[in-house]
N, C-alpha and C positions, 0 to 999 in steps of 0.2 A: 354367621349377625343374629345374634336372642332378642326376644321379645316377650315381656310375660307380667308375672302382676306376682309384685314378692306380699305376705303377709308376717306381720306380729303383731303379737299379743306381748301386752306388758303391764299387771295389777300394783296399780302404787293405793302404799296403805295414805291415801290422805282424803279429803272429802271431794267430790268435781268439783265445788267453784276455787277450790289453791290449788288442783293441776292445772284449773283453763285460768287462771293468774299467770302461774307459770307460763302457763303458752301459747301468752297474749303479746311477748315481745319474743321476738326469732334473737333477740342475743341468748336468751339461756340457749341456742346455738350451742356457745361460745362452753357455755356451760356442761350440756353434759357429752358433749361429743368431745374424743379423744384421739380419736384419731377422723379425716387430718386434719390436727389443728383451723383453726376456722376465723375470720375476721371479718365481722361486718363492715361496708364502705356504703349506706343509708337505711332512712329508716328503719324501725326492726316494726312496725307493729304491725297486729299480725290481722290487718283490715280491709276488707277487698279494693280492687283494684291494687293496691303498693305494688309495688318492684322490692323488693329484696335481694343487694348485692352483696356478693362474699368474695373473697379469699380465700379460697381452701391451699395450703401448705402441709406439700406433700414431705416436705423436709428441704432439698436440690432443683424443687418443682412448686411452683403458685401458679395454682391456674383460677381464670375466674367465673364464676354461677351466679346467673342471676333466675332468677323468681320474681316471678306474677303470685299474688294469691287473688284463684277466683272464684272465692266463694266462701261465707264465712256463716255459721250460725251460730249465735252463745250458744256456751257448754254441750255441747253437742256432735260437730266437727268441722276444721275447714282446707280448704284441698290449696296448693301450690302446687301451681306449674311450672319447668324448670325454658325459659327463654334459650338463655345461652348456658352456654353446658360440656363440663369441660372431658376426657375421651374417656372410659366410652361409651356413654351414652350423649345418642339422638336423639330422643325422648323422655318425658323425664314430668309424672304427673301421680301427687304425694297427697293422700287422703288420710290426716287426724282426727281419727275420727275418741271420741273421750262417753265412759257409762259411765256412770252410780250404779253401783252395783254395794248395797253396805252402807257402809264403811267407808268403800274403799273406790279408787274410780281404775274402769277397767280400759285402756287408752288401745285402740290397731289401730296398725297402719300401715294401710294401699295403699301401693308401692305398682304402679305402670310405666313397662319402661323399654325401649328398643337401647341395644347399646349395639356396637361393632363385637363385641366378644359376643362368647357362647352361655345359654341363662344360666349354667352351671355353677360357672367363672364370676355373676354376674351376683348367685343367689349366696353366693360364698362371701362375699367384698359386703352385701346387704347385711347379708347374721353377726357377722360379726361386728358395724356398726353399729346395727340396732343392736348388741348384746351388750356394747359396751355402753352405749345408751340408759337401754335398761335397769344395768348396774349401778352408774351414775346415780338413774331415778328409784331408785327402789333406797340407795343409802340418803341424800335427803330429803327425802319427806319419812323419814324414820327415825332425822337426828331431830 
């Protein structure tokens, strides 16, 4: 069983206000996440107290994921906590942190988790997922 913290940084060539506006809607998770495919079943607003309900499509298997937005500090960060999580996660808290850096925005994802698989496997899966998101974000904000 694994428990740990996963960090991932993405630098986006866009002002903080544009990046923050993009992340104010969880609907954009469907845009930046290629695997698993995500379908939202709730209000996508990134506001404190909102529950974001998603269906994760792994091809032949579909899983539900519900997260609650715990805290939002405009143009600085927001934190979501997993309420209903799919295998292998038992706990999930994700801080999305944003910092203005010249004409660019540095985004840091900090995920505290507990999973029923070893940390090495969790890290490999999360690194692949966030690298895919980074690729889409960089392309989106440079076009």
